[in-house]
C-alpha positions as CSV (number, residue, x, y, z in Angstrom):
1,X,11.9,-11.3,7.4
2,X,13.3,-8.1,6.2
3,X,11.7,-6.2,3.3
4,X,15.0,-5.2,1.5
5,X,12.8,-3.3,-1.3
6,X,9.4,-1.8,-1.0
7,X,6.4,-4.2,-1.5
8,X,4.8,-4.4,-4.9
9,X,1.3,-5.9,-5.7
10,X,-2.4,-5.2,-6.1
11,X,-5.2,-4.3,-3.6
12,X,-8.9,-4.9,-4.4
13,X,-10.2,-1.5,-2.7
14,X,-10.0,1.1,-5.2
15,X,-12.2,-1.2,-7.6
16,X,-14.6,-3.1,-5.5
17,X,-14.5,-1.6,-2.1
18,X,-15.9,-4.3,0.4
19,X,-17.4,-6.3,-2.4
20,X,-14.6,-8.3,-4.2
21,X,-15.1,-11.8,-4.6
22,X,-13.1,-14.9,-5.3
23,X,-13.3,-15.0,-9.2
24,X,-12.1,-11.3,-9.5
25,X,-9.2,-12.1,-7.1
26,X,-8.2,-15.1,-9.2
27,X,-8.6,-13.2,-12.6
28,X,-6.1,-10.3,-11.2
29,X,-3.8,-12.9,-9.8
30,X,-3.6,-14.7,-13.3
31,X,-3.1,-11.2,-15.1
32,X,-0.1,-10.3,-12.6
33,X,1.4,-13.7,-13.1
34,X,1.4,-13.4,-16.8
35,X,2.1,-9.6,-17.5
36,X,3.6,-8.1,-14.2
37,X,5.6,-10.8,-12.0
38,X,8.8,-10.5,-14.0
39,X,8.9,-6.8,-13.2
40,X,8.7,-7.3,-9.4
41,X,4.9,-7.3,-8.9
42,X,4.1,-10.2,-6.4
43,X,1.0,-9.5,-3.9
44,X,-2.5,-10.1,-4.3
45,X,-4.4,-8.4,-1.4
46,X,-8.1,-8.7,-0.7
47,X,-9.4,-6.0,1.0
48,X,-12.0,-4.9,3.8
49,X,-15.0,-7.0,4.8
50,X,-14.3,-10.5,3.0
51,X,-16.5,-11.7,5.8
52,X,-19.5,-9.8,5.1
53,X,-22.2,-11.5,3.2
54,X,-24.2,-8.4,2.1
55,X,-21.2,-6.1,1.0
56,X,-21.9,-4.6,-2.4
57,X,-19.7,-1.2,-2.5
58,X,-17.4,1.1,-1.1
59,X,-20.2,1.6,1.6
60,X,-20.5,-0.3,4.9
61,X,-23.5,-2.1,6.3
62,X,-23.7,-0.7,9.9
63,X,-24.1,-3.4,12.5
64,X,-24.6,-6.3,10.1
65,X,-23.9,-10.0,10.3
66,X,-20.6,-11.2,9.7
67,X,-19.1,-14.6,9.1
68,X,-17.5,-15.8,12.2
69,X,-16.2,-19.0,13.6
70,X,-16.8,-20.7,17.1
71,X,-13.6,-18.9,18.5
72,X,-14.5,-15.3,17.5
73,X,-12.7,-15.1,14.5
74,X,-13.7,-13.9,11.2
75,X,-13.7,-16.1,8.3
76,X,-14.5,-15.5,4.4
77,X,-18.1,-15.4,3.4
78,X,-18.5,-18.7,1.4
79,X,-20.9,-17.1,-1.2
80,X,-18.4,-14.5,-2.4
81,X,-15.3,-17.0,-1.9
82,X,-16.7,-20.3,-2.6
83,X,-13.5,-22.4,-1.8
84,X,-13.6,-21.1,1.7
85,X,-16.4,-23.4,2.5
86,X,-16.5,-26.2,5.0
87,X,-14.1,-24.4,7.4
88,X,-11.4,-24.0,4.6
89,X,-11.1,-20.3,4.9
90,X,-8.7,-18.7,2.6
91,X,-6.2,-21.5,2.3
92,X,-7.5,-22.7,-1.2
93,X,-7.3,-19.2,-2.6
94,X,-4.0,-18.8,-1.1
95,X,-2.6,-21.8,-2.3
96,X,-3.9,-21.0,-6.0
97,X,-2.0,-17.4,-5.6
98,X,1.2,-19.4,-4.6
99,X,0.8,-21.7,-7.5
100,X,0.8,-18.6,-9.7
101,X,4.4,-17.6,-8.1
102,X,2.8,-14.8,-6.3
103,X,1.9,-13.9,-2.6
104,X,-1.3,-13.7,-0.9
105,X,-2.6,-10.8,1.4
106,X,-5.8,-9.7,3.4
107,X,-7.2,-6.8,5.1
108,X,-7.9,-6.8,8.8
109,X,-9.5,-4.4,11.3
110,X,-8.0,-3.9,14.6
111,X,-9.7,-5.5,17.5
112,X,-12.5,-8.4,18.1
113,X,-15.8,-8.5,16.2
114,X,-18.7,-6.5,18.1
115,X,-20.9,-9.7,17.3
116,X,-18.4,-11.9,19.3
117,X,-18.4,-9.5,22.2
118,X,-22.3,-8.9,22.2
119,X,-22.6,-12.9,22.2
120,X,-20.0,-13.5,24.4
121,X,-18.2,-16.4,22.4
122,X,-15.2,-18.3,23.3
123,X,-11.5,-17.5,22.4
124,X,-9.0,-20.2,21.3
125,X,-6.3,-20.9,23.8
126,X,-7.9,-19.2,27.1
127,X,-10.7,-19.5,29.4
128,X,-11.5,-15.7,28.7
129,X,-14.3,-14.8,26.4
130,X,-14.7,-12.2,23.7
131,X,-16.6,-9.8,26.0
132,X,-13.7,-9.9,28.7
133,X,-11.0,-8.8,26.5
134,X,-12.9,-6.3,24.5
135,X,-12.2,-2.6,25.0
136,X,-15.9,-1.4,24.2
137,X,-15.0,2.3,24.3
138,X,-12.3,1.8,21.6
139,X,-14.4,2.0,18.3
140,X,-13.5,2.9,14.6
141,X,-15.2,6.0,13.5
142,X,-16.1,4.8,10.1
143,X,-16.8,1.0,10.5
144,X,-19.0,-0.7,12.8
145,X,-17.3,-4.2,12.6
146,X,-15.0,-4.4,15.7
147,X,-14.3,-3.1,19.2
148,X,-10.7,-2.7,20.3
149,X,-8.8,-5.2,22.4
150,X,-7.5,-4.4,25.7
151,X,-3.9,-5.6,26.0
152,X,-4.0,-5.7,29.7
153,X,-6.7,-8.0,29.9
154,X,-6.3,-11.9,30.3
155,X,-6.8,-13.6,27.0
156,X,-6.0,-10.5,24.8
157,X,-2.7,-11.9,23.6
158,X,-4.4,-15.6,23.2
159,X,-7.0,-13.8,20.8
160,X,-4.3,-12.1,18.7
161,X,-2.4,-15.3,18.7
162,X,-5.2,-17.4,17.5
163,X,-6.2,-15.0,14.7
164,X,-2.6,-14.9,13.3
165,X,-2.4,-18.5,13.8
166,X,-5.4,-19.0,11.5
167,X,-3.8,-16.8,8.8
168,X,-0.7,-18.7,9.0
169,X,-2.6,-22.0,8.4
170,X,-4.4,-20.3,5.5
171,X,-1.0,-19.3,4.1
172,X,-1.4,-15.6,4.2
173,X,1.8,-13.6,3.5
174,X,0.5,-9.9,3.7
175,X,-1.6,-8.3,6.4
176,X,-3.2,-4.8,5.8
177,X,-4.3,-3.8,9.7
178,X,-6.8,-0.8,9.6
179,X,-8.0,1.5,12.1
180,X,-4.5,1.4,13.7
181,X,-1.9,3.8,12.2
182,X,-3.2,7.3,13.0
183,X,-5.2,5.8,16.1
184,X,-1.8,6.3,18.1
185,X,-1.0,7.1,20.8
186,X,-4.5,5.8,22.0
187,X,-4.2,2.4,20.9
188,X,-0.3,2.0,20.8
189,X,-0.3,-1.0,23.4
190,X,-2.6,-2.8,21.0
191,X,-0.4,-2.3,18.0
192,X,2.3,-3.6,19.9
193,X,0.5,-6.6,20.9
194,X,-0.7,-7.3,17.6
195,X,2.7,-6.7,15.9
196,X,4.1,-9.3,18.6
197,X,1.7,-12.0,18.0
198,X,2.0,-11.6,14.0
199,X,5.6,-11.9,14.3
200,X,5.7,-15.0,16.5
201,X,2.9,-16.8,14.6
202,X,5.4,-19.1,12.4
203,X,5.2,-17.7,9.2
204,X,6.6,-14.5,7.8
205,X,4.0,-11.7,6.8
206,X,4.3,-8.4,5.8
207,X,2.5,-5.9,8.4
208,X,1.0,-2.7,6.6
209,X,-0.7,-0.3,9.0
210,X,-3.9,1.9,7.8
211,X,-5.4,4.6,7.5
212,X,-3.1,7.5,7.5
213,X,-2.0,10.1,8.0
214,X,0.7,8.5,10.1
215,X,2.3,10.6,13.0
216,X,5.8,11.6,12.3
217,X,6.4,11.6,15.9
218,X,5.6,7.9,16.1
219,X,8.0,7.1,13.2
220,X,10.3,4.9,15.3
221,X,7.3,3.1,16.7
222,X,6.0,2.3,13.2
223,X,9.5,1.1,12.3
224,X,9.7,-1.4,15.2
225,X,6.3,-2.9,14.9
226,X,5.4,-2.9,11.0
227,X,6.9,-3.0,7.5
228,X,4.9,-0.3,6.0
229,X,2.5,2.5,7.1
230,X,0.2,4.9,5.5
231,X,1.3,8.4,5.4
232,X,-2.0,9.5,3.9
233,X,-5.6,8.9,4.3
234,X,-7.2,7.2,1.3
235,X,-5.5,8.4,-1.9
236,X,-7.6,9.1,-4.8
237,X,-7.3,10.2,-8.6
238,X,-7.2,14.0,-8.2
239,X,-4.5,16.4,-8.6
240,X,-4.5,18.1,-5.1
241,X,-3.9,15.0,-3.4
242,X,-1.2,14.2,-5.6
243,X,0.4,17.7,-5.0
244,X,0.1,17.2,-1.3
245,X,1.9,14.1,-1.5
246,X,5.2,16.1,-2.1
247,X,5.0,17.5,1.3
248,X,4.0,14.2,2.8
249,X,7.0,12.6,1.1
250,X,9.4,15.4,2.3
251,X,8.4,14.8,5.8
252,X,8.9,10.9,5.7
253,X,12.0,10.3,3.2
254,X,14.3,10.1,6.1
255,X,12.3,7.1,7.5
256,X,12.6,4.8,4.1
257,X,14.9,1.9,4.3
258,X,15.0,-1.8,4.5
259,X,12.0,-3.3,6.7
260,X,10.4,0.0,7.1
261,X,8.5,1.7,4.3
262,X,6.3,5.0,4.7
263,X,3.4,4.3,2.1
264,X,2.0,6.8,-0.2
265,X,-1.0,4.7,-0.7
266,X,-2.5,2.8,-3.6
267,X,-1.9,3.6,-7.3
268,X,-5.5,4.6,-9.0
269,X,-4.7,3.8,-12.4
270,X,-6.4,2.0,-15.2
271,X,-10.1,1.2,-14.5
272,X,-11.0,1.9,-11.0
273,X,-14.4,2.2,-9.1
274,X,-16.3,-0.7,-10.6
275,X,-19.4,0.2,-8.5
276,X,-19.5,3.5,-10.4
277,X,-21.5,3.6,-13.8
278,X,-19.6,4.0,-16.9
279,X,-16.8,6.4,-16.4
280,X,-14.6,4.3,-14.1
281,X,-11.0,5.2,-15.6
282,X,-8.7,6.9,-13.6
283,X,-9.2,10.6,-13.7
284,X,-5.5,11.4,-13.7
285,X,-3.8,12.4,-16.9
286,X,-1.0,10.6,-18.4
287,X,1.3,13.1,-17.3
288,X,0.0,12.9,-13.9
289,X,0.3,9.3,-13.7
290,X,3.9,9.6,-14.7
291,X,4.4,12.0,-11.9
292,X,2.8,9.6,-9.5
293,X,5.0,6.8,-10.5
294,X,8.1,8.9,-10.4
295,X,7.6,10.4,-6.9
296,X,6.4,6.9,-5.6
297,X,9.4,5.5,-6.9
298,X,12.3,8.0,-6.0
299,X,10.7,8.2,-2.6
300,X,10.6,4.4,-2.3
301,X,7.0,3.9,-1.3
302,X,5.3,0.6,-1.7
303,X,3.5,0.2,-4.9
304,X,0.1,-1.3,-4.8
305,X,-2.0,-1.0,-8.0
306,X,-5.8,-0.2,-7.3
307,X,-6.9,-0.8,-10.9
308,X,-8.8,-3.8,-12.2
309,X,-5.8,-5.3,-14.0
310,X,-7.6,-7.3,-16.6
311,X,-9.0,-4.0,-18.1
312,X,-5.5,-2.3,-18.4
313,X,-5.1,-0.5,-21.6
314,X,-1.5,-0.3,-23.2
315,X,-0.7,2.9,-21.4
316,X,-1.3,1.7,-18.2
317,X,0.4,-1.6,-18.7
318,X,3.6,0.5,-19.9
319,X,3.2,2.6,-16.8
320,X,3.6,-0.3,-14.5
321,X,6.3,-2.2,-16.4
322,X,8.8,0.6,-17.0
323,X,12.0,-1.2,-15.8
324,X,13.9,2.2,-15.2
325,X,11.2,3.6,-12.9
326,X,10.4,0.3,-11.0
327,X,14.3,0.0,-10.8
328,X,14.5,3.3,-9.0
329,X,11.9,2.2,-6.7
330,X,14.4,-0.7,-5.6
331,X,17.6,1.0,-5.9
332,X,17.2,4.5,-4.6
333,X,18.7,5.4,-1.3
334,X,18.7,8.5,0.7
335,X,16.0,10.2,-1.4
336,X,15.0,13.8,-0.6
337,X,13.8,17.1,-2.3
338,X,16.9,19.4,-3.5
339,X,14.7,22.3,-4.1
340,X,11.2,23.5,-4.6
341,X,10.9,27.0,-6.8
342,X,9.1,29.1,-9.2
343,X,10.4,29.0,-12.8
344,X,8.7,31.7,-15.0
345,X,5.8,31.5,-12.5
346,X,5.6,27.7,-12.5
347,X,6.5,25.6,-9.4
348,X,9.0,23.1,-10.2
349,X,10.2,20.5,-7.8
350,X,13.8,18.6,-8.0
351,X,14.2,15.5,-5.8
352,X,17.4,13.3,-6.0
353,X,18.8,9.9,-4.5
354,X,21.9,7.7,-4.8
355,X,21.5,4.7,-7.0
356,X,22.6,1.6,-5.0
357,X,24.1,0.2,-8.4
358,X,26.3,3.4,-8.7
359,X,25.3,6.7,-10.2
360,X,22.7,9.2,-9.0
361,X,18.9,9.7,-9.6
362,X,17.3,13.1,-10.5
363,X,13.5,13.4,-10.8
364,X,12.0,16.8,-11.9
365,X,8.2,17.7,-11.4
366,X,6.2,20.4,-12.7
367,X,3.6,21.3,-10.3
368,X,2.1,24.1,-12.3
369,X,-0.6,24.5,-14.8
370,X,1.5,25.2,-17.8
371,X,4.3,23.4,-19.5
372,X,7.8,24.9,-19.0
373,X,11.2,24.4,-19.9
374,X,13.6,23.8,-17.1
375,X,17.4,23.8,-17.0
376,X,19.0,22.4,-14.1
377,X,22.8,22.5,-13.4
378,X,24.2,19.1,-12.3
379,X,26.0,21.1,-9.6
380,X,22.6,21.7,-7.9
381,X,23.0,17.9,-7.0
382,X,26.7,18.2,-6.2
383,X,27.6,16.6,-9.5
384,X,30.6,18.7,-10.8
385,X,31.9,16.8,-13.9
386,X,30.1,15.9,-16.9
387,X,28.0,12.9,-16.6
388,X,25.8,10.4,-18.8
389,X,22.2,10.7,-18.3
390,X,19.6,8.0,-18.9
391,X,16.0,9.0,-19.2
392,X,14.1,6.4,-17.1
393,X,11.0,7.0,-19.0
394,X,12.2,6.8,-22.4
395,X,15.4,4.9,-22.1
396,X,17.2,7.6,-24.3
397,X,20.9,8.3,-23.0
398,X,22.8,11.5,-23.2
399,X,26.6,11.7,-22.9
400,X,28.9,14.4,-21.4
401,X,26.3,16.8,-19.9
402,X,26.4,19.2,-17.3
403,X,23.2,20.2,-17.1
404,X,19.4,18.8,-17.7
405,X,17.4,20.6,-20.4
406,X,13.7,19.3,-19.9
407,X,10.5,20.4,-21.3
408,X,7.8,19.5,-18.6
409,X,4.2,19.2,-19.2
410,X,1.7,20.8,-16.7
411,X,1.5,18.2,-13.9
412,X,4.4,16.3,-15.8
413,X,7.5,14.7,-14.5
414,X,10.9,13.4,-15.8
415,X,13.4,11.2,-14.1
416,X,17.3,10.2,-14.9
417,X,20.0,8.0,-13.8
418,X,23.3,10.3,-13.9
419,X,26.6,8.2,-14.1
């Protein structure tokens, strides 16, 4: 399976950290099916520690007991995910998501559970045990659940084949694998093994690598092993992180294309951080949210919503259902920055991309603290004849223009299709 356009969906991390439950997942899936599916949103992804009975927030419980089957494979906590009881795993929840016309995904950590290694439990399809395949000096710096797997050990491949075989039985469509993206080159062999086992499991699954920042010198390896990979650490709702993304996207824009998508991370929009009291709406201004959606879309990042969908307000829903901006995410080709300059003391950034259906995209960003008026001759983008300009946010059309005249709010953006 080649992903011809960047994946679009919802992920539970921004809202719920490690503590999401089945009721919440079903509610967000139902909202997506009703309000977002027709615009291309389709993946519903359960993030980290669905196998951890005591998970309550974004903080992890170190060395806690995890839910695991007899073959050293993590399974959903049946209290948080009642339909997983009696060995059913995520199959019933995946089936429900599929019944809505959507796709189902889960987060996993690279490696094998520490508790399996300490108990030296069996592995499916091999005489080797958990302890014999573990790479115990390969550990995650921020989570204690797993040891790495040594691909040189007998039984290592059988272990990875067994977990992806289980996920295929459950009906999983998307795997977000953590503690592997920026860990290269130390864990390169494990990434290759993991990718081979996933792609030979008999079911098409998107493979997403986390956390970032990804290593530019390893771009071709990411392309050969995964569908998407994080170019940043966890992205949250503050302007500095969004401002930094312009440089990251410039570094990675040459590597976007069918089957390989540099990932600018989740969209922290709407209601996020459910474990915080009260003020849990995104801290991004409306203009900053439009800037984020515009940059992610012309760059062609995967679009994964981080907010609680059932609490979307009118603005957030409009942000996520703008057909012009989503269309740019699907149709932009060869996106790149044209220039980055000061205009009357304000930093302004211009990106462009070819539209696969004809025409050319232009996106302008005000990275300054004051509003500004920007005049951009179309010849800056090598357009030398008068053109029609469609404003992708408003839908308004202007005929026969030779330059863009735009009022940009502080931290704001504008996007056009020129034809």
